[in-house]
C-alpha positions as CSV (number, residue, x, y, z in Angstrom):
1,M,-14.4,3.6,-10.8
2,P,-16.9,5.8,-9.0
3,S,-20.6,4.6,-10.2
4,K,-24.0,5.1,-8.4
5,N,-23.5,2.2,-5.9
6,T,-19.9,3.5,-4.6
7,K,-21.4,6.9,-4.0
8,F,-24.9,5.6,-2.5
9,Y,-22.3,3.7,-0.2
10,S,-20.3,6.5,0.8
11,L,-23.2,8.3,1.7
12,L,-24.7,4.8,4.4
13,L,-20.8,5.3,5.7
14,I,-21.4,8.8,6.4
15,I,-25.0,8.5,8.0
16,A,-23.8,5.4,9.8
17,D,-20.7,7.1,11.2
18,F,-23.0,10.2,12.1
19,I,-25.4,7.3,14.3
20,V,-22.5,5.8,15.7
21,L,-20.4,8.5,17.1
22,L,-23.3,10.2,18.4
23,G,-23.9,6.5,20.4
24,A,-20.2,6.5,21.0
25,F,-20.4,9.7,22.8
26,G,-23.5,9.2,24.7
27,I,-21.8,5.4,26.4
28,A,-19.2,7.5,27.1
29,Y,-21.1,9.9,29.1
30,I,-23.8,7.4,30.7
31,L,-20.8,5.5,32.1
32,R,-19.1,8.2,33.3
33,V,-21.7,9.7,34.8
34,Q,-24.4,7.2,35.9
35,Y,-22.2,4.6,37.1
36,D,-19.0,6.5,38.0
37,P,-19.7,7.6,41.9
38,R,-16.6,9.9,41.4
39,P,-17.7,14.0,41.7
40,L,-17.6,15.6,38.0
41,L,-15.1,18.3,36.9
42,T,-18.2,20.3,35.9
43,Q,-21.6,20.2,35.7
44,V,-22.9,19.3,32.1
45,Y,-26.6,17.8,31.9
46,A,-27.7,15.2,29.0
47,V,-29.7,17.7,26.7
48,Q,-26.6,20.2,26.5
49,Y,-24.3,17.2,25.7
50,V,-26.4,16.0,22.7
51,T,-27.2,18.8,21.8
52,T,-23.1,20.2,21.7
53,F,-22.2,16.8,19.8
54,L,-25.3,17.3,17.3
55,L,-23.1,20.1,16.3
56,I,-19.7,18.3,16.8
57,I,-20.1,15.4,14.9
58,P,-20.5,17.2,11.4
59,F,-17.3,18.6,12.2
60,W,-15.8,15.0,13.0
61,L,-17.1,13.2,9.7
62,L,-15.0,16.1,7.8
63,I,-12.1,15.5,9.4
64,F,-13.0,12.0,8.5
65,A,-13.4,13.0,5.0
66,S,-10.4,14.6,4.6
67,L,-8.8,11.6,5.2
68,G,-10.3,9.7,2.6
69,L,-12.4,7.4,4.9
70,Y,-15.2,8.2,2.0
71,Q,-13.2,7.2,-0.9
72,S,-13.2,3.9,-2.6
73,N,-9.5,3.2,-2.4
74,T,-10.0,3.5,1.6
75,Y,-12.7,1.3,2.6
76,S,-11.8,-0.9,0.0
77,R,-8.4,-1.6,1.6
78,R,-9.1,-3.0,5.2
79,L,-5.5,-1.9,7.1
80,V,-5.6,1.8,5.5
81,E,-9.2,2.3,7.0
82,W,-8.7,1.0,10.3
83,S,-5.3,3.5,10.6
84,K,-7.0,6.1,9.1
85,I,-10.3,6.1,11.4
86,A,-7.5,5.6,14.5
87,I,-5.7,9.3,13.4
88,G,-9.8,10.7,12.5
89,S,-10.6,10.0,16.0
90,C,-7.4,11.1,17.5
91,I,-7.4,14.4,15.6
92,G,-11.3,14.3,16.4
93,I,-11.0,13.8,19.9
94,L,-8.0,16.8,20.1
95,T,-9.8,19.3,18.4
96,I,-12.8,19.1,20.8
97,I,-10.0,19.5,23.9
98,G,-8.6,22.3,22.2
99,W,-11.4,24.2,21.1
100,E,-13.1,23.8,25.5
101,Y,-9.6,24.7,26.4
102,F,-9.3,28.1,24.1
103,S,-13.1,28.8,24.2
104,G,-13.3,28.0,27.9
105,Q,-16.6,26.0,27.6
106,H,-16.6,22.8,29.4
107,V,-17.8,19.9,26.6
108,F,-17.0,16.8,28.2
109,P,-18.2,16.7,32.2
110,A,-15.1,14.8,33.3
111,R,-11.6,13.9,31.7
112,L,-12.3,10.3,31.7
113,V,-15.4,11.1,29.2
114,A,-13.2,12.1,26.5
115,V,-11.0,8.8,27.2
116,Y,-14.1,6.6,26.8
117,A,-15.5,8.2,23.8
118,L,-11.8,8.1,21.8
119,I,-12.0,4.3,22.9
120,G,-15.6,4.0,22.0
121,S,-15.6,5.9,18.2
122,F,-12.6,4.3,17.2
123,L,-14.1,0.3,18.1
124,L,-17.9,1.0,17.3
125,I,-16.8,2.5,13.6
126,L,-14.6,-0.5,13.4
127,V,-17.3,-2.5,14.2
128,E,-20.1,-0.6,12.1
129,R,-17.6,-0.3,8.9
130,E,-17.0,-3.7,9.1
131,T,-20.8,-4.9,9.5
132,L,-21.5,-3.1,6.3
133,R,-18.1,-4.3,4.4
134,L,-19.8,-8.2,5.3
135,S,-23.0,-6.5,3.9
136,R,-22.4,-5.2,0.8
137,S,-20.3,-8.2,-0.2
138,L,-23.4,-10.8,0.7
139,L,-25.4,-8.4,-1.7
140,F,-22.4,-8.3,-4.2
141,Y,-22.2,-12.3,-3.6
142,F,-26.5,-12.6,-4.8
143,G,-26.0,-10.3,-7.8
144,K,-27.3,-7.1,-6.1
145,G,-26.2,-3.7,-6.3
146,T,-23.3,-4.9,-8.6
147,S,-22.3,-2.8,-12.3
148,R,-22.9,-5.4,-14.9
149,V,-19.5,-4.5,-17.2
150,L,-18.3,-5.1,-20.8
151,V,-14.9,-4.9,-21.2
152,I,-13.5,-3.7,-24.5
153,G,-9.4,-4.0,-25.4
154,D,-6.5,-6.1,-27.0
155,S,-4.1,-5.7,-24.4
156,D,-2.2,-7.4,-21.6
157,A,-3.8,-5.0,-19.5
158,T,-7.1,-5.6,-20.9
159,R,-6.8,-9.2,-19.2
160,D,-5.3,-8.4,-16.2
161,I,-8.2,-5.7,-15.5
162,A,-10.8,-8.2,-16.0
163,D,-9.2,-11.0,-14.0
164,S,-8.6,-9.0,-11.4
165,I,-12.4,-7.6,-11.0
166,S,-13.9,-10.7,-12.3
167,N,-14.2,-11.8,-8.2
168,T,-18.1,-9.8,-7.8
169,Y,-18.0,-10.8,-4.2
170,K,-14.8,-8.5,-3.4
171,S,-15.1,-6.2,-6.3
172,G,-18.7,-5.1,-7.2
173,Y,-18.5,-5.7,-10.6
174,S,-19.8,-8.5,-12.7
175,I,-18.1,-8.8,-15.9
176,V,-20.8,-9.7,-18.9
177,A,-19.2,-9.8,-22.3
178,I,-15.7,-9.0,-23.3
179,A,-15.1,-7.4,-26.9
180,G,-11.8,-8.2,-28.3
181,P,-9.3,-11.4,-29.3
182,R,-10.4,-14.3,-27.2
183,K,-6.6,-15.2,-25.5
184,I,-7.4,-11.6,-23.2
185,I,-10.4,-13.4,-21.4
186,P,-9.4,-14.8,-18.2
187,S,-9.3,-18.8,-17.8
188,G,-12.6,-20.2,-16.4
189,L,-14.4,-17.0,-16.8
190,D,-17.4,-17.8,-18.1
191,V,-18.8,-14.3,-20.5
192,K,-20.1,-13.8,-23.5
193,H,-17.4,-13.1,-25.9
194,F,-17.3,-10.5,-29.1
195,S,-14.8,-10.5,-32.0
196,S,-16.0,-7.3,-33.0
197,I,-16.7,-4.3,-30.7
198,E,-19.4,-3.3,-33.3
199,A,-21.4,-6.2,-32.2
200,A,-20.6,-5.7,-28.3
201,L,-22.4,-1.9,-28.4
202,K,-25.6,-3.2,-30.4
203,E,-26.2,-5.7,-27.4
204,I,-25.7,-3.3,-24.6
205,K,-29.7,-2.7,-23.6
206,Q,-29.8,-6.9,-24.1
207,L,-27.3,-7.9,-21.8
208,G,-28.4,-4.8,-18.9
209,I,-24.9,-3.4,-19.4
210,T,-24.3,-0.5,-16.8
211,T,-20.4,-0.1,-17.0
212,I,-18.1,-0.1,-20.2
213,I,-14.1,-0.4,-19.1
214,Q,-12.1,0.6,-22.2
215,T,-7.9,0.1,-22.1
216,D,-7.0,0.4,-25.4
217,L,-7.0,3.1,-27.9
218,Y,-7.8,2.6,-31.7
219,D,-6.5,4.0,-34.6
220,S,-9.6,5.1,-35.8
221,A,-10.5,7.9,-33.9
222,E,-14.4,7.0,-34.9
223,R,-14.2,3.9,-33.5
224,N,-13.1,5.0,-29.8
225,Q,-16.3,7.8,-30.4
226,R,-18.5,5.0,-30.8
227,I,-18.1,3.8,-27.3
228,L,-18.2,6.3,-26.0
229,G,-21.1,7.9,-28.0
230,A,-22.7,4.2,-26.7
231,A,-22.1,4.7,-23.2
232,Q,-23.8,8.2,-23.4
233,I,-26.9,7.5,-25.8
234,N,-27.6,4.4,-23.1
235,H,-26.2,6.5,-20.1
236,I,-24.5,3.9,-18.3
237,S,-20.9,4.5,-16.8
238,Y,-17.4,4.6,-19.1
239,N,-14.2,4.4,-18.2
240,F,-11.0,4.5,-19.6
241,I,-7.8,2.8,-18.3
242,P,-4.5,3.1,-20.3
243,G,-3.6,-0.2,-20.9
244,E,0.4,1.4,-20.2
245,A,1.1,1.5,-17.0
246,E,4.1,3.4,-17.1
247,F,1.8,6.6,-19.2
248,Y,0.3,6.7,-15.3
249,A,1.8,5.1,-12.6
250,G,3.0,7.3,-10.3
251,K,2.2,10.9,-9.3
252,N,0.2,12.9,-12.3
253,T,-1.5,16.2,-12.2
254,V,-4.0,17.2,-15.1
255,D,-3.5,20.7,-16.7
256,V,-4.8,22.5,-19.4
257,F,-2.5,23.4,-22.6
258,L,-3.1,25.3,-25.1
259,G,-7.3,24.5,-25.0
260,Y,-6.4,20.3,-24.9
261,P,-5.9,18.3,-21.4
262,M,-2.4,17.6,-20.5
263,I,-1.4,14.6,-18.1
264,S,2.1,15.2,-16.4
265,V,3.4,12.4,-15.6
266,S,6.2,11.7,-12.5
267,Q,7.9,9.0,-11.7
268,T,6.8,8.4,-8.5
269,P,4.2,10.3,-6.1
270,L,7.2,10.2,-3.6
271,I,8.3,13.9,-4.0
272,G,7.3,17.1,-2.3
273,W,6.5,17.1,1.4
274,G,6.1,13.0,1.1
275,A,9.7,13.0,0.8
276,I,10.3,14.9,3.6
277,A,7.6,13.4,6.4
278,K,9.7,10.4,5.0
279,Q,13.3,11.2,5.2
280,V,12.5,13.1,8.8
281,F,10.2,9.8,10.1
282,D,13.4,7.6,8.9
283,A,15.9,9.8,10.9
284,I,13.9,9.6,14.1
285,V,12.7,5.8,13.7
286,S,16.4,4.5,12.8
287,L,18.3,6.5,15.8
288,L,15.6,5.1,18.0
289,L,15.9,1.7,17.7
290,I,19.9,1.9,17.3
291,I,20.1,3.3,21.0
292,V,17.0,0.5,22.2
293,L,19.0,-2.3,20.0
294,S,22.3,-1.4,21.3
295,P,22.7,-4.2,23.6
296,L,21.6,-6.6,20.9
297,F,24.3,-4.5,18.8
298,L,27.0,-5.4,21.4
299,V,25.9,-9.6,21.6
300,L,26.4,-9.5,18.0
301,I,30.0,-7.9,17.5
302,L,30.9,-10.5,20.3
303,L,29.5,-13.2,19.5
304,Q,30.9,-12.5,15.8
305,L,34.8,-11.6,17.0
306,I,34.3,-15.2,18.8
307,L,32.0,-17.3,16.2
308,N,33.2,-15.5,12.7
309,P,36.7,-14.3,13.1
310,G,37.6,-11.3,10.6
311,P,36.2,-8.3,9.8
312,I,32.8,-7.7,12.1
313,F,31.1,-5.9,9.1
314,Y,30.7,-6.5,5.2
315,V,30.9,-3.1,3.6
316,S,29.3,-3.4,-0.6
317,K,28.7,-0.7,-3.1
318,R,25.5,-0.6,-4.0
319,L,22.7,1.9,-5.9
320,S,20.2,3.7,-4.4
321,K,18.1,6.9,-5.7
322,F,19.1,7.8,-9.0
323,S,21.8,5.0,-9.5
324,E,24.1,7.0,-6.6
325,P,26.7,4.6,-5.1
326,V,26.0,4.1,-1.5
327,R,28.3,1.7,1.1
328,L,25.6,-0.8,2.8
329,I,26.7,-1.8,6.0
330,K,26.2,-5.2,7.1
331,F,27.5,-7.4,9.9
332,R,29.6,-10.1,7.4
333,S,28.2,-13.6,7.0
334,M,30.4,-14.8,4.8
335,N,33.8,-16.6,4.8
336,S,36.4,-13.2,4.9
337,K,38.0,-13.9,2.0
338,Y,34.6,-13.6,-0.3
339,G,32.5,-11.2,-1.0
340,K,35.2,-8.9,-2.5
341,R,34.1,-9.4,-6.6
342,D,31.2,-10.5,-8.3
343,A,29.7,-13.8,-6.7
344,A,29.7,-15.8,-10.3
345,I,33.7,-15.8,-10.5
346,D,33.9,-17.2,-6.6
347,F,32.0,-20.0,-7.4
348,R,33.6,-21.0,-11.0
349,E,37.1,-20.6,-8.9
350,M,35.7,-22.9,-6.6
351,G,34.5,-25.8,-9.0
352,R,31.3,-24.5,-8.9
353,E,30.3,-23.7,-12.2
354,D,26.6,-25.1,-11.6
355,L,25.8,-22.3,-8.6
356,A,27.8,-20.0,-11.0
357,L,25.4,-20.3,-13.6
358,E,22.5,-20.3,-11.2
359,Y,23.7,-17.0,-9.7
360,E,23.6,-15.0,-12.8
361,K,20.3,-16.6,-13.7
362,N,18.9,-15.7,-10.2
363,R,21.1,-13.2,-9.1
364,K,21.0,-16.3,-5.5
365,V,21.7,-19.1,-4.9
366,A,19.8,-21.6,-3.0
367,N,23.1,-22.8,-0.6
368,D,26.1,-20.5,-0.7
369,P,29.0,-22.5,0.5
370,R,30.2,-19.2,1.0
371,I,28.8,-18.8,4.2
372,T,30.0,-19.1,8.0
373,R,27.7,-21.4,10.2
374,F,27.7,-17.5,12.2
375,G,26.6,-16.2,9.5
376,Q,23.4,-18.4,8.2
377,F,22.3,-18.1,11.7
378,L,22.8,-14.4,11.2
379,R,20.9,-14.5,7.8
380,T,18.3,-17.0,8.7
381,T,17.0,-14.3,11.6
382,S,17.9,-11.2,9.5
383,L,20.3,-9.8,11.7
384,D,22.8,-9.2,9.5
385,E,20.6,-6.2,8.0
386,L,20.8,-4.4,11.4
387,P,23.8,-2.2,10.5
388,Q,21.8,-0.9,8.0
389,L,20.1,1.2,10.4
390,F,23.0,3.7,10.4
391,N,22.4,3.7,6.5
392,V,19.4,5.4,7.2
393,L,20.1,7.6,9.7
394,R,23.0,9.5,7.7
395,G,20.8,9.0,4.9
396,D,22.1,6.7,2.4
397,L,19.0,4.6,2.7
398,S,15.2,4.3,3.7
399,L,14.2,2.5,6.0
400,V,11.4,1.1,3.0
401,G,12.3,1.4,-0.5
402,P,13.5,-1.2,-3.4
403,R,16.8,-3.0,-2.7
404,P,19.6,-1.6,-2.9
405,I,21.3,-3.3,-5.9
406,L,24.9,-4.2,-7.1
407,P,26.3,-2.1,-9.8
408,Q,26.6,-5.4,-12.4
409,E,22.8,-5.7,-12.2
410,T,21.4,-2.4,-13.9
411,N,23.0,-4.4,-17.4
412,F,20.1,-6.6,-16.5
413,S,17.3,-4.0,-17.4
414,P,18.3,-0.3,-18.0
415,T,15.4,0.8,-18.2
416,R,13.4,-0.3,-15.3
417,T,16.3,0.2,-13.0
418,A,16.3,3.6,-13.8
419,L,12.1,3.7,-12.8
420,L,13.3,1.6,-9.6
421,H,15.9,4.2,-8.5
422,S,13.3,7.3,-9.0
423,V,13.1,6.7,-5.0
424,K,16.0,5.9,-2.1
425,S,16.0,2.3,-1.5
426,G,15.5,1.0,1.4
427,V,16.6,-1.9,4.3
428,T,12.8,-3.5,3.5
429,G,10.5,-3.5,0.9
430,L,7.8,-5.3,-1.0
431,W,10.0,-7.8,-2.3
432,Q,11.0,-8.6,1.4
433,V,7.4,-8.9,2.7
434,S,6.7,-10.6,-0.5
435,G,8.3,-13.7,-0.8
436,R,12.4,-12.9,-0.6
437,S,14.9,-16.0,-1.5
438,N,11.7,-17.4,-2.7
439,L,10.6,-14.7,-5.7
440,S,13.1,-14.7,-9.1
441,F,14.4,-11.8,-9.9
442,D,11.9,-10.5,-12.3
443,E,9.8,-11.2,-9.7
444,R,11.1,-8.8,-7.5
445,I,11.9,-6.2,-9.7
446,E,8.3,-6.6,-10.9
447,L,7.4,-5.7,-6.9
448,E,9.5,-3.0,-6.4
449,L,8.2,-0.8,-9.5
450,F,4.7,-1.6,-8.0
451,Y,6.4,0.4,-5.4
452,A,8.1,3.3,-6.3
453,Q,5.3,4.0,-8.8
454,N,2.3,3.6,-5.8
455,W,3.9,5.0,-3.1
456,S,2.1,6.2,0.0
457,F,3.1,6.9,3.7
458,W,0.5,4.0,4.8
459,L,2.1,1.6,2.5
460,D,5.8,2.2,3.9
461,I,3.6,1.4,7.5
462,K,2.1,-1.7,5.6
463,I,5.5,-2.8,4.7
464,L,7.4,-2.3,8.6
465,F,4.7,-4.4,10.5
466,K,4.8,-7.1,7.7
467,T,8.6,-6.9,8.0
468,I,8.1,-8.0,11.7
469,A,6.3,-10.7,10.8
470,V,7.8,-12.0,8.4
471,V,11.6,-11.6,10.0
472,F,10.2,-14.0,12.9
473,R,8.8,-16.7,11.0
474,K,11.8,-16.7,9.0
475,K,10.4,-16.5,6.0
476,G,12.2,-17.0,2.7
477,A,15.3,-16.0,4.5
478,K,18.4,-17.1,3.3
């Protein structure tokens, strides 16, 4: 929801980045030229150096802009912002070096200046942006620069949105009033409530409203026009957020059809070049991991033969992209006589009706008696998942994606399962880094639907790093 404040903050970032980059290049020059006695590659005078970079920095800022570093959906997410700053800094330095090579003109007096400039620009911009982030949050905390919001709607989405932006310290939005049923007001939120939209619109000026957020279109076109008209008359921001997530999640394109705006909704943004890049990334990384981890594979195979006699691997039929069956490979963690049919049948044959009911409800059990002692170690450390790298290499799975589900699990929610399988299943995903076995089946599906509808390459990288942390902490593994 762009506003005057977000536009001002973006402009402030551009100015601050310009100053910091100039400072980083200046420090790089001084460190090498003034404090390093070794001979220089070429003589570049300080005035010439600074003048050159005054001309280069705008192109560097264009690189940052192309990566989205001046958009709120980037600078509001710290890890995404940091990664893009690192990429932008590398591209910037490589661009300068490339220009030096092709033009034959020297920009840096020594190679080490480029190294200092790369490290300095990255670190100083991080410090600058974290300082601005803290300053902005402090201003929000004291009510400076915030948008005073009137929320209009009567659905669960209205409540979720109000709850999400109610933390002014983080969002920059101060909810002043809500128009709709009282049930949509989040608990603990002290705002003025209007049961009538018309009554709320009459008090826009008195309440100092600067932004209207509407989450539901009403049956009356006149009523919807009245809300939009109130925003236009009072010259304030108007935002419409559809309450049905399925109609705007994924990748959307806006076009004009017979004079009317037409929104085309794809199930997932993971299409086109994104899907190709993800597939190439999966193939390269899985191959490297298999090579690097090959000694560990050999050790685990030997231990499996000694401590868990029977088949080394367990192959299970699962459903992946477009609900196509794949043969999922894992190190066997159960007694060899189990795992060939639905777990509820095994539990009932053991006389454990309690476990059968628990499994049918949650699709897992807290203490599974079918698992061997060594198998429990494999599960706790997540080492049983390693053979799935071969599934990734041959294209059955992705490194990151929704968990492959059993064929019988499609019966629980056919529509949601179809949307879940709009992308390829993965070895790890949001479910694994958000609680794993501590989450219910429904919570797991919600997280994985979010991934399918909101995929980005940066989200994949974030999940991969979080997976490493989760595995080392052994959090939620059973």
